[in-house]
C-alpha positions in Angstrom: 76.3 -20.0 -31.0 72.5 -19.6 -31.6 71.4 -16.3 -33.0 69.6 -14.1 -30.5 65.8 -13.6 -30.9 64.9 -10.1 -32.1 61.5 -8.6 -32.9 61.1 -6.6 -36.1 60.1 -3.0 -35.8 56.8 -3.6 -37.6 55.9 -6.5 -35.2 56.9 -4.3 -32.2 54.4 -1.6 -33.3 51.8 -4.3 -33.7 52.4 -5.7 -30.2 52.3 -2.2 -28.7 49.0 -1.5 -30.5 47.4 -4.7 -29.3 48.5 -4.0 -25.7 47.3 -0.4 -25.7 43.9 -1.5 -27.2 43.6 -4.2 -24.6 44.2 -1.7 -21.8 41.7 0.7 -23.3 39.2 -2.1 -23.6 39.6 -3.2 -19.9 39.3 0.4 -18.6 36.2 1.1 -20.9 34.6 -2.1 -19.6 35.3 -1.1 -16.0 33.8 2.3 -16.6 30.6 0.9 -18.3 30.2 -1.7 -15.5 30.5 1.0 -12.8 33.7 -0.3 -11.3 35.3 3.0 -12.2 32.9 5.8 -11.1 32.3 9.1 -12.8 34.6 10.7 -10.3 37.5 8.4 -11.0 36.8 8.7 -14.7 37.4 12.4 -14.4 40.6 11.7 -12.5 41.7 9.5 -15.4 41.1 12.3 -17.9 43.1 14.7 -15.7 45.9 12.1 -15.5 45.9 11.9 -19.4 46.1 15.7 -19.7 49.0 15.8 -17.2 50.8 13.0 -19.0 50.7 15.1 -22.2 52.0 18.1 -20.3 54.8 16.2 -18.6 56.0 14.3 -21.6 56.0 17.5 -23.8 57.9 19.5 -21.2 60.3 16.5 -20.9 61.1 17.1 -24.5 62.5 20.5 -23.7 63.9 19.7 -20.2 65.1 16.1 -20.4 66.0 15.6 -24.1 67.0 19.1 -25.1 68.6 19.9 -21.7 67.0 23.4 -21.3 64.9 24.8 -18.4 61.8 26.6 -19.7 59.2 27.7 -17.0 56.5 28.9 -19.3 54.7 25.7 -20.1 51.5 26.9 -18.5 51.5 29.8 -20.9 51.5 27.5 -23.9 48.8 25.4 -22.3 46.7 28.6 -21.7 46.9 29.9 -25.3 46.0 26.4 -26.6 43.1 26.1 -24.2 41.7 29.5 -25.1 42.2 29.0 -28.9 40.4 25.6 -28.9 37.7 26.8 -26.5 36.9 30.0 -28.5 36.6 27.9 -31.7 34.4 25.3 -30.1 32.1 28.0 -28.7 31.7 29.4 -32.2 30.5 26.1 -33.6 27.2 24.2 -33.0 29.1 21.6 -30.9 27.3 22.4 -27.7 23.8 21.8 -29.3 25.0 18.6 -30.9 26.4 17.3 -27.7 23.1 18.1 -25.8 21.1 16.3 -28.5 23.3 13.2 -28.3 24.5 13.6 -31.9 28.2 13.4 -31.1 29.5 12.1 -34.5 29.6 15.6 -36.2 31.5 16.9 -33.2 34.5 14.7 -34.0 35.7 16.8 -37.0 35.1 20.0 -35.0 37.2 18.6 -32.2 40.0 17.7 -34.6 40.0 21.2 -36.0 40.0 22.6 -32.5 43.1 20.5 -31.6 44.9 21.6 -34.7 44.1 25.3 -34.0 45.3 24.9 -30.4 48.5 23.2 -31.5 49.2 25.8 -34.3 48.5 28.8 -32.0 50.7 27.4 -29.2 53.4 26.6 -31.8 53.4 30.2 -33.1 53.9 31.5 -29.6 56.6 28.8 -29.2 58.4 30.2 -32.2 58.0 33.8 -31.1 59.4 33.1 -27.6 61.8 30.3 -28.6 63.9 32.1 -31.2 65.1 34.8 -28.8 64.9 32.8 -25.5 66.9 29.8 -26.6 69.9 32.0 -27.2 70.1 32.0 -23.4 70.8 29.1 -21.0 70.1 27.9 -17.5 68.6 30.5 -15.1 68.3 33.2 -17.8 66.2 30.9 -20.0 64.0 30.0 -17.0 63.4 33.6 -16.1 62.5 34.8 -19.7 60.1 31.8 -20.2 58.6 32.4 -16.8 58.0 36.1 -17.8 56.3 34.9 -21.0 53.9 32.7 -19.0 53.0 35.6 -16.7 52.6 38.0 -19.7 50.1 35.5 -21.3 48.1 35.3 -18.1 47.9 39.1 -17.8 47.0 39.5 -21.5 44.2 37.0 -21.2 42.9 38.9 -18.1 42.9 42.3 -19.7 42.7 41.9 -23.5 38.9 42.5 -23.6 39.3 46.1 -22.3 41.8 46.7 -25.1 39.7 45.1 -27.9 36.5 46.8 -26.7 34.5 43.6 -26.9 34.2 40.3 -25.1 36.8 37.8 -26.3 38.4 35.9 -23.3 36.0 37.4 -20.7 39.0 38.3 -18.6 39.0 37.4 -14.9 35.3 36.4 -15.0 36.3 33.4 -17.1 35.4 31.9 -20.5 32.3 29.8 -19.6 29.9 27.5 -21.4 32.6 25.7 -23.4 31.2 22.5 -25.0 32.4 19.6 -22.9 33.8 17.5 -25.7 36.7 15.8 -23.8 35.8 12.2 -22.9 38.0 9.4 -21.6 38.2 7.8 -25.1 39.4 11.0 -26.7 41.9 11.7 -23.9 43.3 8.2 -24.0 44.0 8.1 -27.7 45.3 11.7 -27.7 47.8 10.7 -25.0 48.9 7.8 -27.2 49.2 10.0 -30.3 51.3 12.7 -28.4 53.6 10.1 -26.9 54.0 8.4 -30.4 54.9 11.8 -31.9 57.6 12.4 -29.3 58.9 8.8 -29.5 59.1 9.0 -33.3 60.8 12.4 -33.2 63.4 11.3 -30.7 64.1 8.1 -32.6 64.7 10.0 -35.9 68.0 11.8 -36.8 66.4 15.0 -35.6 66.0 13.5 -32.1 69.6 12.3 -32.1 70.7 15.8 -33.1 68.6 17.2 -30.1 70.3 14.7 -27.7 73.8 15.7 -29.1 73.0 19.3 -28.2 72.0 18.3 -24.7 75.3 16.4 -24.2 77.6 19.1 -25.7 76.2 22.0 -27.7 79.7 23.2 -28.8 80.7 19.8 -30.1 77.3 19.3 -31.9 77.7 22.7 -33.7 81.3 21.8 -34.6 80.2 18.7 -36.6 77.6 20.7 -38.6 74.4 20.4 -36.5 72.3 23.5 -36.8 71.8 23.9 -33.1 69.4 26.9 -33.4 67.1 25.1 -35.7 67.0 21.9 -33.6 66.6 23.7 -30.3 63.8 25.8 -31.7 62.1 22.7 -33.3 62.1 20.8 -30.0 60.9 23.8 -28.1 58.0 24.5 -30.6 56.9 20.8 -30.7 56.9 20.9 -26.9 54.7 24.1 -27.0 52.3 22.6 -29.6 51.7 19.5 -27.4 51.1 21.7 -24.4 48.5 23.5 -26.5 46.8 20.2 -27.3 46.7 19.4 -23.5 45.1 22.9 -23.0 42.5 22.1 -25.6 41.6 18.8 -23.8 41.5 20.7 -20.5 39.1 23.3 -21.8 36.8 20.6 -23.2 36.8 18.7 -19.9 36.4 21.6 -17.4 34.0 23.6 -19.6 35.3 27.0 -18.3 38.6 28.7 -18.3 40.1 31.3 -15.9 43.5 33.1 -16.4 44.3 32.4 -12.8 44.5 28.7 -13.5 47.6 29.2 -15.5 49.8 30.9 -12.9 53.5 30.3 -12.3 52.7 27.4 -10.0 51.1 25.5 -12.8 54.4 25.4 -14.7 56.1 24.3 -11.5 53.7 21.5 -11.1 54.4 20.2 -14.6 58.2 20.6 -14.0 57.9 18.6 -10.7 56.4 15.7 -12.7 59.3 15.7 -15.1 61.9 15.9 -12.4 60.3 13.3 -10.2 59.9 10.9 -13.1 63.4 11.4 -14.4 64.9 13.9 -16.8 64.9 12.3 -20.2 62.7 9.3 -19.4 59.3 9.4 -21.1 58.1 6.4 -19.0 59.2 8.3 -15.9 57.1 11.3 -16.9 54.1 9.1 -17.5 54.5 7.4 -14.1 55.1 10.6 -12.2 52.0 12.3 -13.8 49.9 9.3 -12.7 51.3 9.3 -9.2 51.2 13.1 -8.6 47.7 13.4 -10.0 46.2 10.4 -8.2 48.1 10.7 -4.8 46.3 13.9 -3.6 42.9 12.2 -4.5 43.9 9.0 -2.6 44.8 11.1 0.4 41.5 13.0 0.6 40.6 10.8 3.6 43.4 12.6 5.4 42.3 16.0 4.3 44.1 17.9 7.1 47.4 16.3 6.3 47.3 15.2 2.7 49.3 18.1 1.3 51.9 17.6 4.1 52.2 13.9 3.1 52.3 14.9 -0.6 55.1 17.5 0.0 57.0 15.1 2.2 56.9 12.4 -0.4 58.5 14.8 -2.9 61.2 15.9 -0.4 62.1 12.3 0.4 62.2 11.4 -3.2 64.6 14.2 -4.0 66.9 13.3 -1.0 67.1 9.5 -1.6 66.7 9.4 -5.4 67.5 12.8 -6.9 67.7 11.3 -10.5 63.9 10.7 -10.3 61.8 7.5 -10.2 63.2 6.1 -13.5 66.4 8.1 -14.0 67.0 8.0 -17.8 65.4 4.6 -18.2 62.7 4.2 -20.9 60.3 1.3 -20.9 60.4 -0.9 -24.0 58.0 -3.8 -24.3 60.0 -5.1 -27.3 63.2 -5.2 -25.2 61.4 -7.0 -22.3 60.0 -9.7 -24.6 63.4 -10.2 -26.3 65.1 -10.5 -22.9 62.6 -13.1 -21.7 62.7 -15.2 -24.9 66.5 -15.1 -25.1 66.7 -16.0 -21.4 64.5 -19.0 -22.0 66.5 -20.1 -25.0 69.7 -19.7 -23.1 68.5 -22.0 -20.3 67.2 -24.5 -22.8 70.5 -24.6 -24.6 72.3 -24.9 -21.3 70.2 -27.9 -20.3 70.9 -29.5 -23.6 
């Protein structure tokens, strides 16, 4: 029997890189030629931010099997940390002058600061919260998200000077988030999650989701791995917040209310718990659908809500279930199918 065709891991990464660069090239060409307008370019950036939020929450919900509802809080602290740093730099003047090259290292530092600050909050809330399960974990993380919003609103009166500017909002943030930056940050974040889940640490996280008692009985440090996955999820949410701040140019605590966490959770559930491709697909659909329905402005939210209800009735496991897209697997299946037919004809 002829040996099946398999693609080496290094070749698989090379193929994926070529495909992603080709997609980026096509979209960039469409933007430069005017096929994609500035309005839809903004929608693409919003989709990218939502993809990072959905895939990072899927790490906690889908892969770890927990139910945190404070993702908007991690996004908020990341957004404010990155924005305050960028406001303290000459980034705004550099962007206005068209000299954007020196802004790149400032942006990298801002992303790192956002990730670190969100990660610190992830540790602070994760260690005590992850001792709980189910509804109790959801409630305590929900409370954390609301505490963060209230602190951002009132911290200036405690400090005695302008820091977050409270309910008035943090304005005049340098608009450093472009489509190119957002696209490659999405790829980086997905690669980080993919690499983590394919490692032994990721397998430990999955074992905790399947049976925490059994995982602990074979020597897996469940507290460490639960906290690690939760903190990584928080850090990526902070990165998404930094990109959001750099795109909108102003931040308001009211943006990060409880419903923001629910919106992100809906993307994860709709895409399929534990499916990264499902989270990406759901983030695209749920971000673009309200914009596509603007022609039916009186009914668009009804249609949007009805689509979610029907989805949960007829496919409660989500769009993709637990399926994860693999270009390597598809190519191997096609080539092996062709070889099988060829051998059959012979």
